[in-house]
C-alpha positions in Angstrom: 86.7 -40.2 47.0 82.9 -40.5 48.0 82.7 -37.0 48.4 84.0 -36.3 44.9 81.2 -38.7 43.1 78.8 -37.2 45.5 79.3 -33.6 44.2 79.6 -35.7 40.6 76.6 -36.7 40.9 74.8 -33.1 42.3 76.4 -31.4 39.8 74.8 -33.6 36.9 71.6 -33.5 38.6 71.5 -29.6 38.7 72.1 -29.5 35.3 69.3 -31.7 34.1 67.1 -29.7 36.3 68.2 -26.4 35.2 68.0 -27.9 31.7 64.2 -29.4 32.3 63.0 -26.1 33.6 64.6 -23.8 30.7 63.3 -26.0 28.4 59.9 -25.4 29.8 60.1 -21.8 30.4 61.0 -21.9 26.8 57.9 -23.9 25.9 55.6 -22.1 28.1 56.5 -18.7 27.6 53.3 -17.1 25.9 51.6 -15.6 28.4 48.4 -17.5 29.8 45.1 -17.2 26.9 42.8 -14.2 27.9 40.1 -12.6 25.7 42.2 -9.4 25.9 45.3 -10.9 24.4 43.9 -14.0 22.0 42.1 -11.6 19.2 43.8 -8.9 17.6 43.2 -6.2 14.6 43.7 -9.3 12.7 40.0 -10.6 13.6 37.1 -7.8 11.9 34.3 -9.9 14.1 33.9 -12.2 17.3 30.6 -13.6 17.4 30.6 -14.7 21.6 28.7 -17.1 22.3 26.4 -17.2 25.9 23.9 -19.3 24.9 24.1 -21.8 22.6 20.0 -22.8 23.1 18.8 -19.8 22.2 20.6 -18.7 19.2 19.4 -19.4 15.7 21.9 -20.2 13.5 20.3 -20.0 10.6 20.1 -16.4 11.0 22.4 -13.8 9.1 24.7 -12.6 12.5 25.9 -16.0 12.7 25.8 -18.1 9.8 29.3 -17.6 9.3 29.7 -20.0 12.1 28.2 -22.9 10.1 31.4 -22.0 7.4 33.7 -23.9 9.9 32.5 -27.4 10.4 34.8 -27.1 14.1 32.8 -24.6 15.4 29.7 -26.4 15.0 30.9 -29.3 16.5 32.5 -26.7 19.6 29.2 -25.7 20.1 27.7 -28.8 20.1 29.5 -30.5 22.7 29.4 -27.7 25.3 31.3 -29.5 28.2 30.7 -26.9 31.0 31.7 -24.3 28.4 29.8 -21.1 29.5 31.2 -18.6 26.8 32.5 -19.3 22.6 35.0 -16.6 21.3 34.8 -17.5 17.8 36.6 -15.1 15.4 34.9 -14.8 12.2 37.8 -14.2 9.6 40.2 -16.5 11.4 40.5 -20.4 12.6 40.5 -18.9 15.8 38.4 -20.2 18.9 38.6 -19.3 22.7 36.8 -21.3 25.2 35.6 -20.0 28.5 34.9 -22.5 31.4 33.1 -22.8 34.6 36.2 -23.9 36.4 40.0 -24.6 35.3 41.0 -27.1 32.1 42.8 -30.0 33.3 45.0 -32.3 31.0 41.7 -35.1 32.3 39.2 -32.7 30.8 40.5 -31.6 28.0 41.5 -35.5 26.7 37.9 -36.6 27.7 36.9 -33.6 25.7 38.3 -34.2 22.7 36.9 -37.9 22.6 33.3 -36.0 22.7 34.6 -34.4 20.1 35.7 -37.8 18.5 39.2 -36.5 18.4 42.4 -38.0 19.8 44.9 -34.9 21.7 48.5 -34.9 22.7 49.1 -32.7 25.3 53.2 -32.2 25.5 52.8 -29.9 28.5 50.2 -28.6 30.9 50.0 -25.5 28.7 49.7 -26.8 24.8 48.4 -29.2 22.8 47.4 -30.8 20.1 44.5 -32.6 18.4 43.7 -35.1 15.3 42.5 -32.6 13.2 45.4 -30.8 13.2 44.0 -27.9 15.3 46.4 -26.9 18.1 46.0 -25.3 21.4 46.9 -24.0 24.9 45.3 -23.6 27.8 45.7 -21.9 31.5 42.8 -21.8 34.2 39.4 -21.1 32.6 40.8 -20.9 29.4 41.3 -23.0 26.2 42.7 -21.1 23.1 42.2 -23.1 20.0 43.6 -22.4 16.7 44.7 -23.4 13.0 48.1 -22.6 11.8 50.1 -20.0 13.6 48.8 -17.8 16.7 50.4 -15.0 18.9 49.1 -13.5 22.0 48.4 -10.1 21.4 50.1 -7.0 22.8 46.8 -5.0 23.1 43.2 -6.3 24.0 41.0 -4.6 21.3 38.1 -3.3 23.4 37.1 -3.3 27.2 35.5 -7.2 27.6 34.5 -6.9 31.0 30.7 -4.6 28.7 30.5 -7.7 27.4 26.5 -8.8 29.2 27.1 -12.5 30.2 23.8 -13.0 30.1 22.7 -12.1 26.7 22.3 -14.8 23.8 25.3 -13.7 22.4 27.5 -10.8 21.8 29.4 -9.1 18.6 32.6 -7.3 18.7 33.4 -5.9 15.2 35.0 -3.6 14.3 33.8 -0.3 12.9 35.2 2.2 9.5 38.2 3.7 12.0 39.7 0.4 13.3 38.1 0.9 16.7 36.0 -2.3 18.2 31.9 -1.9 19.0 30.6 -4.5 21.3 26.6 -5.4 20.9 25.1 -8.1 23.2 21.8 -10.1 21.0 19.0 -11.1 23.0 17.2 -14.0 21.5 13.6 -13.5 22.8 12.0 -15.9 21.2 12.1 -18.3 17.8 10.8 -14.4 15.9 12.3 -12.3 17.6 16.1 -11.0 18.2 17.3 -7.9 20.5 20.1 -6.3 20.4 22.2 -3.9 22.6 25.5 -1.6 20.9 27.7 -0.7 23.5 28.5 2.7 21.3 29.7 5.5 23.9 27.1 8.0 21.8 24.9 10.6 23.5 21.3 9.8 23.6 18.2 11.0 21.4 14.6 11.7 21.7 12.6 8.3 22.1 8.7 9.1 20.0 5.9 6.5 20.3 5.7 6.9 15.9 2.6 4.4 16.7 0.8 7.7 18.5 1.8 9.7 15.4 1.2 8.4 12.3 -1.1 4.5 12.8 -4.0 6.4 11.5 -2.5 7.3 8.1 -0.3 3.6 7.4 -2.3 1.7 5.1 -3.3 -1.9 5.9 -1.9 -2.6 2.3 1.3 -1.4 3.0 4.4 -2.5 1.6 7.0 -0.9 4.0 7.2 1.3 7.0 10.2 3.5 8.0 10.2 6.1 11.4 13.2 8.4 11.9 13.1 10.4 14.8 13.9 14.1 14.1 17.8 14.2 15.6 18.4 11.2 14.0 16.9 11.5 10.4 19.8 14.0 10.7 22.5 11.7 10.9 21.3 9.8 7.7 20.5 12.9 6.1 21.9 15.7 6.8 21.2 17.9 4.0 19.5 20.7 4.7 15.9 20.9 4.2 12.9 22.9 4.5 10.6 20.0 6.8 13.1 20.5 9.0 12.0 23.7 10.0 8.1 22.9 10.8 8.9 19.1 11.6 8.3 18.3 15.5 9.2 15.1 16.2 9.8 12.9 12.9 9.1 11.5 9.4 7.9 8.6 8.4 8.3 7.1 5.1 5.6 4.6 3.7 5.6 2.8 0.4 2.5 1.5 -1.2 2.5 0.1 -4.3 6.1 1.2 -5.0 5.1 4.6 -5.1 6.3 6.5 -1.7 5.3 9.1 0.3 6.3 11.1 3.5 4.7 12.0 6.5 5.6 14.7 9.0 3.9 15.9 11.9 4.3 19.8 13.1 5.2 22.2 15.5 2.2 24.0 17.2 1.8 27.0 15.1 4.2 26.3 12.5 2.0 26.4 9.3 3.6 25.1 6.5 2.1 26.0 4.1 3.2 29.7 5.2 7.1 28.4 5.3 6.5 27.5 1.7 4.6 30.4 0.8 8.2 32.6 1.3 9.9 30.6 -1.4 10.3 30.4 -4.7 8.9 28.4 -7.5 5.9 27.0 -5.1 2.2 27.0 -6.3 0.0 27.1 -3.4 -3.7 26.1 -3.0 -4.6 27.6 0.3 -8.6 26.4 -0.2 -7.0 22.8 -1.1 -4.1 22.6 1.7 -1.8 22.0 -0.7 1.5 23.1 -2.6 3.6 21.8 -5.6 7.2 22.6 -5.9 10.4 21.9 -7.8 14.2 22.4 -6.7 14.2 21.3 -2.9 15.7 18.4 -1.4 13.5 16.0 0.8 14.8 13.4 1.7 14.0 10.1 0.0 12.3 12.1 -2.4 13.5 13.1 -6.1 15.2 16.6 -6.2 14.8 16.3 -9.6 10.9 16.1 -9.9 8.3 18.2 -8.9 7.2 17.6 -4.9 3.6 17.1 -4.1 2.6 18.5 -0.7 -0.7 18.5 1.6 -1.6 19.0 5.2 -3.8 16.2 6.5 -5.4 15.2 9.2 -2.4 17.4 11.4 0.2 16.0 9.3 2.2 16.9 6.0 2.2 14.4 3.4 4.9 15.1 0.5 5.4 12.7 -2.8 6.6 13.2 -6.0 3.3 11.7 -7.0 -0.1 12.6 -6.3 -1.9 10.0 -6.9 0.6 8.5 -3.5 -0.7 10.9 -1.8 -4.5 10.4 -2.8 -3.8 6.9 -2.2 -2.8 7.6 1.6 -5.9 9.6 2.3 -8.2 7.4 0.6 -7.1 4.7 2.9 -7.8 6.7 5.8 -11.3 7.9 4.4 -12.2 4.3 3.4 -11.5 3.1 6.8 -8.3 0.8 5.5 -5.7 1.9 7.9 -3.8 0.2 10.7 -5.7 1.7 13.2 -9.0 0.3 11.8 -7.2 -3.2 11.4 -6.8 -4.3 15.2 -5.2 -7.7 14.4 -2.8 -6.5 12.1 -1.9 -3.4 14.8 -1.5 -6.5 17.0 1.2 -8.2 15.3 3.3 -5.1 14.5 3.3 -3.6 17.7 2.2 -5.8 20.5 5.8 -7.8 20.7 7.9 -4.5 19.5 9.5 -1.0 21.6 6.6 1.4 21.7 9.1 4.8 22.0 11.8 4.5 19.3 14.4 6.9 17.9 14.0 4.6 14.2 11.5 1.9 12.9 11.4 -0.1 9.9 8.8 -3.3 8.9 7.6 -4.8 5.7 5.7 -8.0 4.7 9.1 -9.9 6.2 10.4 -8.0 9.5 10.1 -5.2 12.2 13.7 -3.7 13.2 13.5 -0.7 15.7 16.7 1.2 17.6 16.7 2.8 20.6 19.8 5.4 21.3 20.1 5.6 24.9 23.7 7.2 26.4 26.1 4.8 25.5 24.0 2.4 23.6 21.6 1.1 20.6 19.1 -0.7 22.0 17.8 -2.3 18.7 15.0 -5.2 18.0 14.7 -7.5 15.2 11.0 -9.3 15.1 10.3 -11.8 12.4 7.0 -11.5 10.4 7.4 -14.1 7.9 4.9 -12.5 5.6 2.6 -12.1 8.7 1.7 -8.3 8.3 -0.5 -9.3 5.9 -3.5 -7.0 4.8 -5.4 -9.8 3.7 -4.8 -11.6 8.0 -5.4 -8.1 9.1 -9.2 -8.1 10.2 -11.5 -10.7 9.4 -14.5 -8.0 8.8 -12.2 -6.2 6.9 -13.6 -6.5 3.1 -11.2 -6.8 0.2 -11.1 -3.9 -2.2 -8.9 -1.9 -4.8 -7.1 1.2 -3.9 -9.7 4.0 -3.0 -9.3 6.2 -5.5 -9.6 10.7 -5.0 -12.3 12.5 -6.5 -12.6 16.3 -6.4 -16.0 16.3 -5.4 -19.4 14.0 -5.2 -20.4 11.8 -8.2 -22.2 13.0 -11.4 -22.0 9.8 -12.7 -20.3 6.5 -13.2 -20.1 4.5 -16.5 -18.2 1.7 -17.0 -16.5 1.2 -20.3 -17.7 -2.4 -21.3 -15.1 -5.0 -22.0 -11.8 -3.6 -20.3 -11.0 -2.3 -16.8 -11.8 1.6 -17.4 -14.5 3.3 -15.7 -15.4 6.7 -16.8 -16.3 9.1 -13.7 -17.8 12.7 -13.5 -18.1 14.6 -10.6 -20.4 17.5 -9.8 -17.8 20.0 -10.4 -17.5 18.9 -14.1 -14.1 17.1 -13.8 -14.3 13.9 -16.2 -11.2 10.8 -15.1 -10.9 7.6 -16.4 -10.2 5.3 -13.9 -7.7 1.7 -14.4 -7.5 -0.8 -12.4 -4.9 0.8 -10.2 -5.6 4.5 -10.8 -6.6 7.7 -12.3 -5.3 7.5 -15.7 -6.4 11.2 -16.5 -8.7 13.7 -15.7 -10.3 16.7 -17.7 -11.3 19.9 -16.1 -14.9 20.4 -18.7 -16.2 24.0 -19.7 -19.4 23.7 -18.0 -21.8 21.0 -16.7 -23.1 18.0 -18.9 -26.2 17.4 -20.2 -26.1 13.8 -20.1 -23.8 10.8 -19.8 -20.5 9.9 -22.2 -21.2 8.3 -25.7 -18.8 5.2 -26.8 -17.7 4.6 -30.3 -14.4 2.5 -30.6 -11.7 4.0 -28.9 -13.6 7.5 -28.9 -15.0 8.9 -25.4 -17.9 12.0 -26.6 -19.4 13.9 -23.9 -21.4 17.0 -24.6 -21.4 19.9 -22.1 -23.6 22.7 -21.7 -20.8 25.0 -24.0 -19.4 22.2 -26.6 -19.5 18.5 -27.6 -16.0 17.0 -26.4 -14.3 14.3 -27.9 -11.4 12.0 -26.3 -9.2 9.2 -27.1 -8.3 6.4 -24.1 -5.2 8.8 -23.5 -7.3 11.4 -22.5 -6.5 13.8 -26.1 -8.7 15.5 -28.2 -10.1 13.8 -31.3 -9.4 15.6 -34.7 -12.2 17.7 -34.9 -13.1 18.2 -31.5 -13.8 19.9 -29.1 -16.7 21.9 -30.7 -18.3 25.5 -28.9 -21.9 25.4 -28.8 -23.8 28.9 -27.1 -25.7 26.4 -25.3 -26.2 22.5 -25.3 -30.1 21.7 -24.3 -30.0 17.7 -24.7 -27.9 14.8 -24.2 -25.7 13.0 -27.2 -26.8 10.6 -28.8 -25.2 7.6 -30.9 -26.5 6.3 -34.1 -25.1 4.1 -37.2 -26.6 5.1 -40.7 -25.2 3.9 -44.2 -22.2 2.8 -42.9 -20.8 5.4 -40.6 -21.1 6.5 -37.0 -22.5 10.1 -35.5 -23.6 11.9 -33.1 -26.9 14.2 -32.7 -27.3 16.6 -29.8 -29.7 19.9 -29.8 -27.8 23.3 -29.9 -28.5 26.7 -30.4 -31.8 25.7 -31.5 -31.3 23.0 -34.0 -30.9 19.5 -34.2 -27.1 19.0 -34.9 -25.4 15.9 -36.1 -21.6 15.5 -36.7 -19.1 12.5 -37.3 -17.2 10.9 -35.0 -14.2 13.3 -36.9 -16.3 16.2 -35.8 -17.4 17.4 -39.7 -21.2 18.1 -39.2 -22.9 16.3 -41.1 -27.1 17.9 -41.0 -28.9 20.9 -39.0 -32.6 20.8 -38.0 -34.4 24.0 -37.0 -36.9 23.3 -33.3 -39.4 25.7 -32.1 -38.2 27.4 -28.8 -40.6 24.4 -26.7 -38.6 21.5 -27.7 -35.3 23.7 -26.5 -35.1 23.1 -23.4 -34.4 20.7 -21.2 -34.6 18.1 -23.8 -34.4 14.1 -24.4 -32.9 13.0 -27.6 -33.6 9.3 -30.0 -32.1 9.2 -33.6 -34.5 6.6 -35.4 -34.2 5.3 -39.1 -37.5 4.8 -40.2 -37.9 4.0 -44.3 -35.1 5.6 -45.2 -35.4 8.1 -43.8 -34.3 9.7 -39.8 -36.7 10.8 -37.2 -35.5 12.6 -34.1 -37.4 12.1 -31.2 -37.4 15.3 -28.8 -39.1 15.0 -25.1 -39.4 17.5 -22.6 -41.4 17.3 -19.5 -44.8 18.3 -21.3 -43.8 17.2 -25.0 -42.8 14.4 -26.9 -42.4 15.3 -30.6 -41.3 13.6 -34.4 -39.0 15.6 -36.2 -38.4 14.3 -39.6 -34.9 15.6 -40.7 -34.7 14.8 -44.2 -38.2 16.9 -44.5 -37.0 19.1 -41.9 -40.2 18.9 -40.0 -42.3 18.3 -37.0 -44.6 14.9 -38.1 -45.9 14.4 -34.9 -46.4 15.7 -31.5 -48.5 15.0 -28.6 -48.3 16.9 -25.1 -47.7 14.9 -21.8 -48.9 15.7 -18.4 -46.3 17.1 -16.1 -43.9 14.8 -14.7 -40.3 13.1 -15.5 -40.3 11.2 -19.1 -37.8 9.4 -20.8 -37.3 8.2 -24.3 -36.0 4.3 -25.3 -35.7 2.7 -28.0 -35.4 -1.0 -28.1 -35.2 -2.6 -31.7 -35.5 -0.1 -33.7 -38.9 1.1 -31.9 -39.3 3.8 -29.6 -41.4 4.1 -26.8 -41.8 6.8 -24.3 -41.7 5.7 -20.0 -41.9 8.1 -17.0 -44.0 8.7 -14.0 -46.6 10.9 -13.9 -49.1 11.3 -10.7 -47.6 8.7 -8.8 -48.1 6.5 -12.1 -45.6 4.7 -14.2 -46.4 3.9 -18.0 -45.3 3.3 -20.8 -46.4 5.4 -24.3 -45.6 4.1 -27.7 -45.2 6.1 -30.7 -49.3 5.6 -32.0 -50.4 6.8 -29.1 -51.1 3.3 -26.7 -50.8 4.2 -23.0 -50.1 1.6 -20.0 -50.2 1.7 -16.7 -47.5 -0.7 -15.4 -47.2 0.0 -11.7 -49.2 2.5 -9.7 -48.5 4.4 -6.7 -44.4 4.8 -7.5 -42.7 7.2 -5.3 -40.0 7.9 -7.2 -37.4 6.4 -9.9 -34.5 5.5 -8.2 -33.1 5.5 -11.7 -32.1 4.5 -14.8 -29.2 2.1 -16.8 -28.4 1.7 -20.1 -28.1 -2.3 -19.7 -27.0 -4.1 -23.1 -29.3 -2.8 -25.1 -31.7 -2.0 -22.6 -33.0 0.4 -20.5 -34.3 -0.5 -17.0 -35.7 1.7 -14.9 -35.6 1.0 -10.8 -38.5 2.4 -9.3 -39.4 2.7 -5.5 -43.3 2.1 -3.8 -43.2 2.3 -0.3 -39.6 0.1 0.5 -41.1 -2.4 -2.6 -38.4 -2.5 -5.3 -39.2 -3.2 -9.1 -37.2 -3.0 -11.7 -38.6 -2.8 -15.0 -36.9 -3.0 -18.5 -37.6 -0.8 -21.7 -40.7 -2.6 -22.8 -42.6 -2.2 -20.1 -42.2 -6.1 -18.6 -41.4 -5.6 -14.7 -37.7 -8.0 -14.7 -38.4 -7.9 -10.6 -39.4 -6.7 -7.5 -38.7 -7.1 -3.5 -39.1 -5.6 -0.3 -36.6 -4.0 1.2 -36.4 -1.9 4.7 -34.3 1.2 3.6 -36.3 3.8 3.8 -34.5 5.9 1.8 -32.7 5.2 -1.8 -29.8 7.5 -3.3 -29.3 4.8 -6.2 -29.8 1.8 -7.5 -27.8 -0.6 -9.9 -28.2 -4.3 -11.9 -26.2 -6.5 -13.1 -26.0 -10.7 -14.2 -23.5 -12.3 -12.2 -21.0 -15.4 -14.0 -23.0 -17.8 -11.9 -26.5 -16.8 -14.2 -27.7 -15.0 -11.2 -29.4 -11.2 -11.6 -28.5 -8.9 -8.6 -30.0 -5.4 -7.5 -27.5 -3.1 -5.5 -29.1 0.1 -3.7 -27.9 2.5 -1.8 -28.9 3.2 2.2 -28.3 7.3 1.7 -28.7 7.8 5.8 -26.2 4.3 6.5 -24.0 5.2 3.4 -23.8 1.8 2.5 -24.6 -0.6 -0.2 -26.7 -3.3 0.2 -27.0 -6.5 -2.9 -30.3 -8.6 -3.5 -31.1 -10.4 -6.2 -33.8 -10.1 -7.9 -36.3 -11.4 -6.4 -35.2 -10.1 -3.0 -33.0 -11.9 -0.9 -30.1 -9.9 0.4 -26.9 -11.5 -0.4 -24.5 -9.5 1.7 -24.6 -9.4 5.3 -21.3 -7.2 5.2 -20.9 -3.1 4.9 -19.9 -2.3 1.6 -19.2 1.6 2.2 -20.9 3.7 -0.6 -22.5 7.2 -0.9 -24.5 9.0 -4.1 -23.6 6.3 -7.0 -23.7 2.8 -7.3 -23.0 1.3 -10.8 -21.7 -2.9 -11.2 -18.5 -2.9 -13.3 -17.5 -6.5 -15.6 -13.9 -5.9 -15.4 -12.1 -8.0 -19.0 -11.1 -11.0 -16.7 -15.0 -11.4 -15.7 -14.8 -10.3 -11.9 -17.5 -8.4 -11.0 -16.8 -5.0 -9.1 -19.5 -2.8 -6.8 -18.7 0.3 -7.3 -19.5 3.7 -5.5 -18.5 6.5 -3.4 -17.5 7.1 -0.1 -15.6 10.8 1.6 -15.2 11.9 -1.5 -12.7 8.9 -2.6 -14.0 6.0 -5.5 -14.1 2.9 -3.6 -14.3 -0.6 -5.6 -15.2 -4.0 -3.9 -14.8 -7.4 -5.9 -17.6 -9.6 -5.6 -17.1 -12.9 -5.0 -21.6 -14.9 -5.5 
């Protein structure tokens, strides 16, 4: 009986043990959680955080972690967790600890998270926030809802760099997964290494190639190594025939310009000469073409190309090319902006397959064997031209001209400026760019005349009239055999007229080009004449001055009423308040002659007349007397004089500043710099304003004063802040 009872008891115990083990096996049938079976194709991206304290969670790559509050709570309580694996599109996280998880550790950890936990077995748990979990060894998986172990790993997790700040495991377009390791070097710099299995590409020092041509005031700069460019722009392009190392895309003031190098012995213009629809200019090393594909340019528009400084500049806008060359000539490039260059290149890789920077950040990519190395550097607007170099003077865009300046003429009350070059090209210059240019038929015989919105100009072969858009005005141009004087405008009987000497006659036309009168003059008054028209007692008097004679002719009576011979010299007719006088330099004396024959010597021992300038209704003369500069108006009044240490002065100009000061600008013809003095001789600028040939001050519509000159073939303009 005892034996039977013992047997029955053992059977019952055995059945109980079998039931317990069976229940346990059923409940714990899941495979132990690991990275290989936790994540599946349902997960688009897995963010693996290795060093939580190194990461800026506001950055775009990890900002998704903040969308799930529980993720942020976990990251704030590391509890010896070495690696956090977060799914970005499922409520799923795997926690890898340095030592195995236990029930006691999990309960303590839940309390640190301000949660209560229930552990049904040594493998399953539930939290008071409705999340569930399983743990085994060093791994704890937590999920909200349902989760099943994956049958196949999405990637080779052993390739994660556990010493990086974080790793991204993301699904590509072909449903495979790539690994990208990120290194947060500082608050402003991150490095990424993407495991691709791809072949390496050459790495190029683009700074060495292109920094001399990158404007310091760039909007953005992007470099593509030649082979990397082909992966992004696979369309066949003629530039691939000459490109050696790569291409740079520069955006400045919303215009795009490509810059490429070229292989030794490969002349891009020679390559283009074999193509159709290409216009070449070997002298200027320029070409224009249409219908050919270039990366990032519009193929349906005309493409301009120019060889400069061993590079090829390509753009849909000639103005964009001119601006790039202009900043180089004016010394306003990245190469000269030491501070800005340091900010951009000091903390970034020197040799890359790709580089892009703008005002906010810089991105580089280097393709190595099996990996892509990417860096991101936040600039936070530090790439600013105003900070680029403390010695850099602010200036407007340098504008390319075709030759040295002949004259500069601001249009009063506007931001427009007329410039004429020695190649007889007339430019209308706006605040930011050249608005239009005209190739004149011959050499100008004087400065432009402005009447309303009309621009009138005399050349040796005729009279031109343009509107502000560059169109010919009605009645213009007027052709002549030979124009021998300046163009003079005057107002008479309620109308505007312009007069000039051409073909042996004083001629007058209205602003509509219709003739008003013609009066013959003798041969002595036909060569290199100056003309001024004076209204006097109901008659028009034409005053004509040559280098040896001053004659007055009545237009009504068509005859000479006064004539006087002059000693040889440089003479200028001046009209002030209706009165005509003659000022000039003869035998080193600057003198003034009046209509009645009065002669007054104003300044003696004068070396030269530096320049003349119309200043409102006045005409000013700038004289040089042994390093003393005199400024004299048309009535003979000396407005100011001062000493200068500059031995060779090319030009001078005057303006009255908004603060009431009158200043004079002069050009050092040897150093090619501009200097500014007060009318009493105090030098204002300690900086060097580049300039040569001509100088003028321009008062813009908003009152800003610009110093305008030329440097290395470019029109340069400096805003003054005196």
